[in-house]
C-alpha positions, 0 to 999 in steps of 0.5 A: 681846972682839972686839965691845968692841974694835970698839965702842971703835974706832967710838966714837973714829972717830964722835967724830972725825967728830962733831968735823968735823960741828960744823964742817959744821953751823956753817960750811956753811949760813953760809959755803959749802962752801969754808969747811970747810977754811979757816980752821983751828979757832979760838976764836970770841971771841978768834979764836986758832987752837986747838992740836991737843990742844984739838981732841981730840973730847969730851976736849978740852972736858973738859980745858979745863973748857969754856973757851978756853985763851987768853981763858977765854971759855966754849965751848958744851957743844954741841960735846962733845955732838955728838961724843959722840952721833955716836960713840954712834950708830956704836957703836949701829948696830954692836951692832944690826947684828952683835950683835942682828942688826937689819940690812938683809937680802938674800933667800936662796933656800931651795931649797924651793917654795911651792904655786904652784911659786915659790922660797921665800926667807928673809932673810940678815942681816949676820953680821960686820963683816969681810965686811959692812964696805962696806955698814956703812960706807955706812950709817954715812956715811948716819947722819952725814949725817942728823945733820948735816941734822937739826942744820942744819934744826932751827936754820935751816929749811934743808938744804944741798943738797950733803949729800943730793947727796953721799949720792946720789953715794956711794950709787950708786957703792958699790951699783954696786961691791959689790952682788950679790943675796946681799949684805945691803942690796944694791939689785939689781933682780932681778925676772925680767921686768926691769920695775923695771930698765926703770922705773929706766932710763927714769926716769933718762933722763927726769930728765936730760931734765927737767934739760936742759929746765930749764937751757934755760928750757923748763921754768920755775923755780917760785918764781923770786922765792923761796918765801913767808916762814916763820913762823920768819923773821917771829919772828926779824925781830920779835925783832931789831926788839925788840932794836934798840929796847932798845939804841936802834938803828935797826930792821933792814930786813925780809927781802925775801920776796915775798907770794903769794896762794893762787892764785899759790902753786898756779900756781907749784907747777904748774911743778914738775909739769912737771918731774916729767912727763918722768921719769914718762912716760919710765919707763913708756915704757921699761918698755913697750918692754923688755917688749913689743918681743921683740928689745929684751926679749931684749937687756934680759934679757941686760944685766941679768945684770950685778950692777953694772948692776942695783945701779946701777939699784937705787940710781938707782931708790931715789933717784928713788922717795924724792924722788918720794914727798916731791915728790908730797906737796909738790905735792898738799899745796900744791894742796890748802891754797894754801900750800907744804906741804914744802920742796924740801930734803926732796925732795933729802934723800930722793933721797939716802936712797933712793940708799942704802937703796932706794925701798921703805925710803925710802917707809916712812921718809916715812910713818913720819916724821909719827909721829916729829914728832907730839908736838912738833907737838902741843906747838907747836900748843898752846903756841907761836906758831910752828906750822911744823916743820922736817921734816928731823929727823923724816925722819932719825929715821924713816930711822934706824929703818927701817934697823933694821926694814925687813927684816921690813917688806919681808917683810910687804909683799912680796906687795903689791910683787909685786902692784904689779909685776904691775899695771905688767906689765899696763899695759905689755903684758908 
């Protein structure tokens, strides 16, 4: 009975968030952030302001029989579908987390030792919404943002950056406030040597340095005249020209996009490498300093006793790792093929994802995403003129799956992660 009550509540809550999601998906990429509050909801045909009963999620559309109360023009079925899907996803993750116990986990010590004398840990899963509601709420916010990004990117081939920035900001704040090593989904950096925390602190300093150098113009802007046009832009322009000819109008002006040669594209992407160098170098220097300088090492270990600080660093490291993996793929793919491999919006998206679910989970999601888009990609390659795919929906799908299954994945990868930390430990002279 308690699960039924929560499922009904979460569906209604999710449908309400889905109603706002419809506003975000339509207005944000076209009119900007300020448009989300004004003007109030209205019919796009007659522009009459809608009554409160017309805005009831899902049921408002049903009561109106899919038509505007004032002008009788049809209302897109997309609105109730998005509302219903959002509500269903809220219920789905509740059931997965708290009924079927497919959820983020935390390493709980068993009190037993392995053959090497190390403590054996077992995963602690989310057990109930009453004690785990803060992290569950954060994950629902992540799901809502991923759905918004997917709908916008699938239609317009762009990701409004304010969405991943909001994800990153909230992820860092929540993990700072609630994280402790025993909380499922926490991102505390708890390795005994403090290497990962050193990498996080140095990377954050380097990122701030890169942003400052970019603002000063010392690090040049890549693709300052805009990135090369996409196939979808050419197809949209061709369709607009064809429609204008049929109506006897003048053809529209071609969008102003600069044509780059392959060597020019490779030259532009090298500017992005310059932006990445300070975070990479500073992270290695900070890891070396916190391990190799005795006084600093003692002070560093003392500082890392505070769970709020290791939670903050874990979220920051997750954001940087999530963005770094995608950015490296963008850079290497562009250098290899002489055309832009991925959009920077995907980099920002995984920055936000990593701040919420951590760097390891974000990395797994990135490598899982191609399999999510494989069938669609093959279909478009064979049957469609357009071969470019928006990657945001597939990164979102992969993230949604990793949320549920990263606990066993992390258990499987744990020896490799420990080995990687040992390699870094050797590099920095710990």
